[in-house]
C-alpha positions in Angstrom: 23.2 -18.3 14.8 21.9 -20.7 12.2 20.2 -24.0 12.7 21.7 -27.2 11.2 19.1 -27.1 8.4 20.1 -23.6 7.3 23.8 -24.4 7.6 23.3 -27.2 5.1 23.0 -25.0 2.0 22.3 -26.3 -1.5 25.6 -27.0 -3.4 26.1 -25.4 -6.8 28.1 -26.9 -9.6 30.5 -24.6 -11.3 28.3 -24.2 -14.3 25.0 -24.2 -12.5 23.0 -21.0 -12.0 20.1 -22.3 -9.9 19.6 -25.1 -7.4 16.7 -26.1 -5.0 16.3 -28.5 -2.1 14.1 -29.2 0.8 14.5 -26.8 3.7 12.4 -27.9 6.8 10.4 -31.1 6.3 7.8 -30.2 8.8 6.2 -27.2 10.5 7.4 -28.5 13.9 11.0 -28.5 12.7 10.7 -24.9 11.6 9.2 -23.9 14.9 12.0 -25.5 16.8 14.6 -23.6 14.8 12.7 -20.4 15.4 12.7 -21.1 19.1 16.4 -21.7 19.4 17.1 -18.4 17.5 18.0 -19.3 14.0 18.5 -16.1 12.0 17.2 -17.4 8.7 14.2 -19.2 10.1 13.3 -16.1 12.1 13.5 -14.0 8.9 11.2 -16.6 7.2 8.6 -16.4 9.9 8.7 -12.6 10.1 8.1 -12.4 6.4 4.6 -13.9 6.9 1.6 -11.7 7.5 -0.6 -12.3 10.5 -3.1 -14.0 8.3 -0.5 -16.2 6.7 0.8 -17.3 10.1 -2.7 -18.4 11.1 -3.0 -20.3 7.8 0.3 -22.0 8.2 -0.4 -23.0 11.8 -3.8 -24.4 10.8 -2.3 -26.2 7.8 0.3 -28.0 10.1 -2.4 -29.7 12.2 -3.2 -32.1 9.4 -0.5 -34.7 9.6 -1.0 -35.8 6.0 -0.1 -32.4 4.8 2.9 -31.8 7.0 5.1 -32.7 4.1 4.1 -31.6 0.6 5.7 -31.8 -2.7 6.4 -28.8 -4.9 5.9 -28.7 -8.7 9.6 -29.3 -9.2 9.7 -32.3 -6.9 11.1 -31.2 -3.6 9.1 -32.5 -0.6 8.9 -30.7 2.7 7.2 -27.9 4.6 9.6 -25.3 3.2 11.9 -25.2 0.2 15.2 -23.3 -0.2 16.6 -22.1 -3.6 19.9 -20.6 -4.5 20.6 -18.6 -7.7 23.7 -16.9 -9.0 22.8 -13.2 -9.2 26.0 -11.7 -10.4 29.7 -12.3 -9.7 30.3 -13.1 -6.0 26.6 -12.5 -5.2 23.9 -15.1 -4.9 20.2 -14.9 -4.2 18.9 -17.3 -1.5 15.2 -17.6 -1.1 13.1 -19.8 1.3 9.3 -20.3 0.8 6.6 -22.1 2.7 5.1 -24.4 0.1 1.5 -24.1 1.2 1.7 -20.3 0.6 3.7 -20.3 -2.6 0.7 -19.7 -4.8 -0.4 -16.6 -3.0 0.0 -13.3 -4.9 1.2 -11.3 -1.9 3.6 -13.9 -0.5 7.4 -13.4 -0.9 9.1 -15.7 1.6 12.5 -15.0 3.1 14.9 -13.4 0.5 18.6 -12.9 1.2 21.5 -11.8 -0.9 24.7 -13.6 -0.2 27.8 -11.5 -0.9 31.4 -12.7 -0.7 32.6 -11.9 2.8 35.6 -9.7 2.9 36.8 -7.7 5.9 35.1 -7.3 9.3 31.5 -7.4 10.3 31.8 -3.7 11.2 32.8 -2.9 7.6 30.1 -5.1 6.2 27.3 -3.2 8.0 28.8 0.2 7.4 28.9 0.9 11.2 29.4 -0.2 14.7 27.0 -3.2 14.9 29.0 -4.7 17.8 27.5 -2.1 20.0 23.9 -3.2 19.5 22.3 -3.2 22.9 19.7 -5.5 24.5 17.1 -2.8 24.6 15.9 0.0 22.2 15.8 2.3 25.3 19.5 2.0 25.9 21.8 5.0 26.0 23.7 3.8 22.9 20.4 3.6 20.9 19.2 7.0 21.8 22.7 8.4 21.2 22.6 7.1 17.7 19.2 8.8 17.3 20.8 12.0 18.4 23.6 11.5 15.8 21.1 10.9 13.0 19.2 14.1 13.9 22.4 16.2 14.2 23.7 14.9 10.9 20.4 15.6 9.2 20.0 19.2 10.5 23.6 20.0 9.6 24.0 18.3 6.2 20.6 17.7 4.6 19.3 20.9 3.0 16.1 19.2 1.7 15.2 18.2 5.3 15.5 21.7 6.6 13.8 23.6 3.7 10.7 24.6 5.7 12.7 25.3 8.9 14.3 28.2 7.0 11.0 29.8 6.4 8.5 31.4 8.9 7.7 28.8 11.5 4.1 27.5 11.8 2.7 25.9 15.0 -0.4 23.8 15.6 -3.4 25.0 17.6 -2.2 23.1 20.6 1.1 21.7 21.8 2.4 19.8 24.9 5.2 21.6 26.7 7.5 18.7 27.8 9.6 21.1 29.8 7.2 20.6 32.7 7.0 17.7 34.6 -5.6 8.9 37.6 -4.9 7.8 33.7 -5.6 10.3 31.0 -6.9 9.0 27.7 -7.4 12.2 25.7 -8.5 15.8 25.4 -12.2 16.6 26.1 -14.3 19.7 26.6 -14.6 18.8 30.3 -10.8 18.5 31.0 -9.7 21.3 28.6 -9.1 24.0 31.3 -7.3 21.6 33.6 -4.9 20.2 30.9 -4.2 23.7 29.6 -2.4 24.3 33.0 -0.6 21.1 33.5 -0.7 17.3 32.8 0.7 14.9 35.4 3.2 12.7 33.5 2.0 9.5 35.3 -1.5 10.2 34.2 -0.6 9.6 30.6 -0.7 6.2 28.9 2.7 4.4 28.9 3.3 5.1 25.2 2.9 8.8 25.8 5.2 8.8 28.8 7.8 7.1 26.6 7.4 9.8 23.9 8.0 12.5 26.5 11.1 10.7 27.7 12.4 10.5 24.1 11.8 14.2 23.3 13.5 15.2 26.6 16.6 13.0 25.7 16.7 14.6 22.3 16.5 18.1 23.7 13.0 18.9 22.2 10.6 20.9 24.3 7.2 20.7 22.4 5.3 17.5 21.5 2.1 17.1 19.4 -0.1 14.0 20.1 -3.3 13.9 18.2 -5.5 12.6 21.0 -4.2 15.2 23.4 -4.1 18.1 21.0 -7.5 17.5 19.2 -10.7 17.4 21.2 -11.9 13.8 21.1 -15.4 14.2 22.5 -17.9 16.7 23.8 -18.2 19.1 20.8 -19.8 16.9 18.1 -16.5 16.6 16.2 -16.3 20.4 15.6 -12.7 20.6 16.7 -11.7 17.5 14.8 -13.2 18.8 11.5 -11.2 22.0 11.9 -7.9 20.3 12.9 -8.1 17.7 10.1 -7.8 20.5 7.5 -4.4 21.5 9.2 -2.8 18.1 9.1 -0.6 18.8 6.1 0.9 21.8 8.0 1.3 19.8 11.2 3.3 17.1 9.5 5.3 19.3 7.1 6.4 21.6 9.9 7.3 19.0 12.5 10.9 18.7 13.5 10.9 14.9 14.0 8.1 12.3 14.0 8.4 9.6 16.7 6.8 6.3 15.4 5.7 3.6 17.8 6.2 1.1 15.0 5.1 -2.1 16.7 3.2 -1.0 19.9 -0.4 -2.4 19.8 -1.9 0.6 21.6 -1.0 3.6 23.8 -0.9 1.4 26.9 2.1 -0.5 25.7 5.7 0.8 25.8 7.4 2.1 22.7 10.6 0.3 23.8 11.5 -3.4 23.3 13.9 -5.8 24.8 15.7 -7.9 22.1 18.4 -10.4 21.4 21.1 -8.5 19.5 22.4 -11.6 17.8 19.1 -12.0 15.9 19.6 -8.6 14.2 23.1 -9.2 13.1 23.6 -10.6 9.5 24.9 -14.1 9.5 28.0 -15.6 7.8 27.3 -18.6 5.6 29.7 -21.1 4.0 28.7 -21.6 0.4 30.0 -24.5 -1.6 30.4 -23.8 -5.4 32.2 -26.4 -7.4 35.2 -27.5 -5.3 35.4 -24.2 -3.3 33.8 -23.4 0.0 33.6 -19.6 0.5 32.2 -17.5 3.4 29.3 -15.2 2.4 27.4 -12.7 4.5 23.6 -12.4 4.3 21.7 -9.3 3.4 17.9 -9.5 3.8 16.5 -8.0 0.6 13.1 -7.4 2.4 14.8 -5.8 5.4 13.1 -2.4 5.1 9.7 -3.9 4.0 9.7 -6.3 7.1 11.2 -3.9 9.7 9.5 -0.6 8.6 6.9 -0.7 5.9 5.1 -3.8 7.3 5.5 -2.6 10.9 2.1 -2.6 12.8 1.7 1.2 12.8 2.6 1.6 9.1 -0.3 -0.7 8.0 -2.7 2.0 9.2 -4.0 4.3 6.5 -3.9 7.4 8.6 -0.1 7.0 9.2 0.9 7.1 5.6 0.6 10.8 5.3 2.7 11.2 8.5 5.5 9.2 6.8 5.3 11.1 3.6 5.1 14.6 4.9 7.3 14.6 8.0 10.8 15.6 7.3 12.3 13.2 9.8 11.1 10.0 11.4 12.4 7.8 14.2 10.7 4.3 14.0 11.0 2.5 17.3 10.4 -1.1 16.1 10.3 -4.4 17.9 13.8 -5.4 16.7 15.6 -2.1 16.3 15.3 1.7 15.8 15.2 3.0 12.2 15.7 6.4 10.7 13.9 7.9 7.8 14.3 11.5 6.4 14.2 13.1 3.0 17.8 12.2 2.2 18.6 9.0 4.1 17.2 5.8 5.4 19.2 4.0 8.2 18.9 1.4 10.9 20.9 0.4 14.0 22.6 -2.3 12.0 23.1 0.1 9.1 23.7 3.4 11.0 25.4 5.2 8.1 22.6 4.4 5.6 21.0 1.4 4.1 22.8 -0.5 1.4 21.9 0.9 -2.1 19.6 -2.0 -3.0 17.6 -1.7 0.3 16.2 1.8 -0.3 12.7 2.3 0.9 10.0 2.3 -1.8 8.9 5.7 -0.4 12.2 7.3 -1.4 11.2 8.2 -5.0 8.3 10.3 -3.9 9.2 11.6 -0.4 11.4 14.3 -1.7 8.8 15.9 -4.0 6.9 17.3 -1.0 9.9 19.4 0.0 11.0 21.5 -2.9 13.8 19.3 -4.2 11.9 17.7 -7.0 8.8 19.7 -7.4 10.5 22.3 -9.5 11.2 19.7 -12.2 7.5 18.6 -12.3 6.3 20.9 -15.0 2.5 21.4 -15.5 1.1 18.3 -17.0 4.2 16.3 -16.5 3.3 12.6 -15.9 6.0 12.1 -13.3 4.0 13.6 -10.5 1.0 11.6 -11.4 3.0 8.4 -11.5 4.1 9.2 -8.0 0.4 9.7 -7.0 -0.4 6.2 -8.4 2.3 4.7 -6.1 0.8 6.7 -3.1 -2.7 5.3 -3.9 -1.4 1.7 -4.1 0.3 2.1 -0.7 -2.7 3.8 0.8 -5.3 1.3 -0.3 -3.2 -1.5 1.0 -3.4 0.0 4.5 -6.2 -0.5 7.0 -8.8 1.9 8.4 -10.7 1.3 11.6 -13.5 3.4 10.2 -14.0 3.2 6.4 -15.8 6.5 6.6 -12.4 8.1 7.2 -11.1 7.0 3.8 -11.4 10.4 2.1 -10.0 12.5 5.0 -7.2 10.2 5.9 -5.5 11.1 2.6 -6.5 14.7 2.6 -3.1 16.1 3.9 -1.1 14.4 1.1 -3.7 15.5 -1.4 -3.5 19.1 -0.3 0.3 19.1 -0.8 0.1 17.3 -4.1 -2.4 19.8 -5.4 0.2 22.5 -5.1 2.9 20.4 -6.7 0.8 19.3 -9.6 -1.0 22.6 -10.0 -4.1 20.5 -10.6 -7.6 20.1 -9.1 -8.1 17.2 -6.7 -11.1 15.1 -7.5 -11.9 12.5 -4.7 -8.6 10.5 -5.0 -7.8 11.5 -8.6 -6.9 14.6 -10.6 -8.8 16.7 -13.1 -6.2 17.0 -15.8 -6.1 13.3 -16.6 -9.4 12.3 -15.0 -10.6 10.2 -18.0 -7.5 8.0 -17.6 -7.7 7.7 -13.9 -11.4 6.7 -14.0 -10.1 3.3 -15.3 -9.1 2.0 -11.9 -9.7 -1.6 -10.8 -9.5 -3.8 -7.7 -6.5 -6.0 -7.1 -8.4 -8.4 -4.8 -11.7 -10.0 -5.9 -14.7 -8.7 -3.8 -16.1 -11.4 -1.6 -19.6 -12.0 -0.2 -18.3 -11.3 3.4 -16.9 -7.9 2.5 -18.5 -4.8 3.9 -20.4 -3.4 0.9 -21.4 0.2 0.3 -24.2 -1.0 -2.1 -25.9 -2.9 0.7 -26.4 0.2 2.7 -24.2 -1.1 5.6 -21.8 1.9 5.2 -22.5 5.6 5.0 -21.9 7.3 1.7 -18.3 8.7 1.3 -17.8 9.2 -2.5 -19.3 8.8 -5.9 -19.2 5.3 -7.4 -16.7 6.4 -10.1 -14.0 7.1 -7.5 -11.9 4.3 -6.0 -12.6 6.0 -2.7 -16.0 4.2 -2.8 -14.3 0.8 -2.2 -12.6 -0.9 0.7 -10.2 -3.0 -1.3 -6.7 -2.6 -2.7 -6.7 -0.5 -5.9 -4.9 -0.7 -9.1 -5.1 3.0 -10.2 -5.8 4.0 -13.8 -2.6 4.7 -15.7 -1.9 8.2 -16.9 0.7 7.3 -19.5 -1.8 6.9 -22.3 -1.8 8.4 -25.8 -4.8 10.9 -26.1 -6.0 9.1 -29.3 -6.4 5.9 -27.3 -9.0 7.5 -25.0 -12.7 7.0 -26.0 -14.3 9.0 -23.2 -14.4 12.7 -22.1 -15.4 14.2 -18.8 -17.6 17.2 -19.8 -18.4 18.4 -16.4 -18.4 17.4 -12.7 -19.7 18.6 -9.4 -18.7 17.6 -5.9 -20.1 18.9 -2.6 -17.9 19.2 0.4 -18.7 19.3 4.1 -15.4 20.9 5.0 -13.6 24.0 3.6 -11.4 21.9 1.4 -11.8 19.9 -1.7 -9.7 17.2 0.0 -12.2 16.8 2.8 -15.5 14.8 3.3 -17.6 14.4 0.2 -21.4 14.0 0.9 -22.3 13.9 -2.8 -21.2 14.4 -6.4 -21.5 13.5 -10.0 -19.7 13.8 -13.4 -21.0 14.0 -16.9 -19.2 11.6 -19.2 -19.4 11.6 -23.0 -18.8 8.4 -24.9 -20.3 5.6 -26.9 -23.0 4.0 -24.6 -23.8 0.3 -25.2 -26.3 -2.1 -23.8 -24.7 -4.8 -21.6 -25.6 -8.2 -20.3 -23.4 -10.0 -17.8 -23.7 -13.8 -18.0 -21.7 -16.6 -16.3 -19.3 -18.3 -18.6 -20.4 -22.0 -18.9 -16.8 -23.0 -19.4 -15.1 -22.7 -16.0 -12.4 -25.3 -16.7 -9.6 -23.0 -17.7 -6.6 -24.0 -15.5 -5.4 -21.4 -12.9 -8.4 -19.1 -13.5 -11.2 -18.3 -11.1 -14.2 -20.5 -11.2 -16.8 -17.8 -11.8 -15.9 -16.0 -15.0 -18.3 -13.5 -16.4 -19.0 -12.9 -20.0 -19.8 -9.4 -21.3 -22.4 -9.1 -24.0 -21.7 -5.6 -25.4 -24.3 -4.2 -27.8 -25.4 -7.8 -28.5 -21.9 -9.0 -29.2 -20.5 -11.6 -26.7 -16.9 -10.9 -25.7 -15.8 -14.4 -25.1 -13.2 -16.8 -26.6 -14.8 -20.0 -27.8 -12.8 -23.0 -26.6 -9.1 -22.7 -26.1 -7.3 -20.5 -28.5 -3.7 -20.9 -27.9 -2.7 -19.2 -24.6 -5.2 -16.3 -24.9 -7.1 -15.5 -21.8 -10.8 -14.7 -21.5 -11.7 -11.0 -21.0 -11.3 -9.8 -17.4 -14.5 -8.6 -15.7 -13.7 -6.9 -12.4 -16.5 -5.7 -10.2 -16.1 -2.9 -7.6 -18.3 -4.8 -5.1 -19.5 -8.4 -4.7 -22.5 -9.5 -6.9 -24.2 -12.9 -6.6 -25.7 -12.5 -10.0 -27.2 -10.0 -12.5 -30.4 -11.9 -13.4 -32.7 -9.0 -12.4 -30.6 -6.3 -14.1 -30.3 -8.4 -17.3 -34.1 -8.9 -17.3 -34.8 -5.2 -16.6 -32.3 -4.0 -19.1 -30.5 -1.7 -16.6 -26.9 -2.7 -17.5 -24.8 -0.6 -19.8 -21.2 0.0 -20.6 -19.1 2.6 -22.2 -15.9 1.8 -24.2 -13.3 3.9 -22.5 -9.8 3.1 -23.9 -8.4 1.1 -26.8 -4.7 1.1 -26.1 -2.7 0.7 -29.3 -5.7 -0.9 -30.8 -4.8 -4.0 -28.8 -6.2 -3.7 -25.2 -9.8 -2.7 -24.9 -11.3 -1.3 -21.7 -15.0 -0.7 -20.9 -16.6 1.0 -17.9 -19.5 -1.2 -16.6 -22.5 0.9 -15.6 -25.9 0.3 -14.0 -28.8 2.7 -14.7 -30.2 4.5 -11.6 -32.6 6.7 -13.6 -32.9 5.8 -17.3 -35.0 8.8 -18.2 -32.4 11.2 -16.9 -29.5 9.0 -18.1 -28.1 8.7 -14.6 -25.8 5.7 -13.8 -23.5 4.4 -11.2 -20.3 2.5 -11.9 -20.2 -1.2 -11.0 -16.8 -2.3 -12.5 -14.3 -2.4 -15.3 -13.9 -4.8 -18.2 -10.8 -5.5 -20.2 -9.5 -7.7 -23.0 -6.3 -7.9 -25.1 -7.3 -11.1 -26.9 -6.5 -10.9 -30.6 -9.3 -13.4 -31.3 -11.8 -10.7 -30.3 -10.6 -7.8 -32.3 -13.2 -8.3 -35.0 -15.9 -8.3 -32.2 -14.5 -5.1 -30.8 -14.4 -3.5 -34.3 -18.1 -4.4 -34.7 -18.9 -2.9 -31.3 -17.1 0.3 -32.1 -18.5 0.8 -35.6 -22.0 -0.6 -35.3 -25.0 1.4 -34.2 -27.1 -1.7 -33.7 -28.6 -2.2 -30.2 -28.1 1.5 -29.3 -29.9 2.4 -26.1 -32.5 4.5 -28.0 -35.0 4.5 -25.1 -32.8 6.9 -23.2 -34.0 10.4 -23.5 -32.9 11.8 -26.9 -31.6 15.0 -25.2 -28.6 12.9 -24.1 -27.8 11.5 -27.5 -25.3 13.6 -29.4 -25.4 14.0 -33.2 -22.1 12.0 -33.6 -23.7 8.9 -32.0 -22.1 9.5 -28.6 -24.0 9.9 -25.3 -23.6 12.3 -22.5 -24.5 10.6 -19.3 -24.4 11.5 -15.6 -22.6 9.1 -13.3 -23.1 9.4 -9.5 
């Protein structure tokens, strides 16, 4: 159903393409509509992250801010906009105004398409049969149909099943029928004989029920198949090297998408009407026409942003498993190498709803890997997408950051035919070194540099950070690169170069320049952060004086939070190395701090970048001048062509 506010859509004139109006005037009004079951308001609320919901709730306490005015003049707690997308299709979007400036906020986004035919035809399936529980016979029957169709008609999903079967070290035999939390050295013998079903946490009992319904005998659950305590992590260290084989060779992965922990059920009760797309009457000119809604963020909200899929460890399960059944709070979803589906779209998602994982899921399974020739950028572009997804996920223990990606890295190494280097690849390592953080480090962040965390990777790898990462691009012309990795060494505590890394370094060749980092005295630039840093490279300030058109000040992005650089500036321990000059327009520099100046040993502290045309003469001077060269560094590391060869740890 729709509340009266959502039924009163903006009216478009015949020649208009876009129109906006107030949606709910107050937070209380929105909450009332959610409580009575309004489809659109529910979708709006579900589009918010947990942090955004807290912010919105806190914001609403201030009566003076209950109604706010947008830049275009609409007042109200939320604003609705309608835009003509293409013939007989409109884009409807609702945003909460106090969140509209946030980079990661999207709001509720629906496509309205001219309603023709039945609701059954609109959803490509039998939506009328949606049950009030995800444990219903009809829901599990649909899951059986998805599996049967996949095994019979999807060759890419069965590619490994046609080869010699591989089995994990331990499996649960579900053919057999106190609370048990996990496998230990003390209960190993007992559990090798039999596990009482009722001794398992509720979630595990549900998993056994599902596999029995599906006719599958063996089940793998990490906490019951890997020793959790009593052996100083010896078994865990061995099993973690087998994770790629575990996931690649599984028949079907069962995902408890929204269960908080193993003590909660995988199944949910639900109101079927809230899952069904709604019919809206849209007035355009003198005509009033029925349109049906299609949530453009359906897969993101229902699957990608589900509780379990925000965990970093789970990403490799999603990517490597041939088939997945996601038991969510609202419905069950299907994901395999050839099709994504849901209970309301049982025959497959609409074409514009395809999961963002779809482009790279298939490369793990032989369908696309043949086309990825050695050195092809396609595979590396896929890796960039994986890194973006991975670093947006959460880890309970930051020390797991390297190993939680190891299964994917192991598979990608075979596909790319390349050497894995702590989150990056040797073939294009110079380009990948130019990564940066999407979110600005804050003083409250856990910081490796403070010693509050154990070492997990060299500073030049994005693995050394806890924030979302923007990976270095690989689609760069070779002549634009100004650095060269001459050598590198990494030590591993496991028998795999995708495992734990207790130490490492690389030797980088390039033009080393002295650096000072100063706060920009002009912090008045609208829409920009208050604390803008100025790089003084080789004595040349990279800063735009005053306001020069719409050009922005150079970006200085640090890998960790820094209050200031007063001591480093005074001690002369800051350096930088020009790394890329893309098309002679965008200039990148690696920001370094000396750890041992006599041995020319540094650590990375950030990345600087500018594309301002006003600074090109400054950059030319930096690139061609040998003034302010760091001559006090040992002459052994100064090459005859004016370049330095330095070690970064």
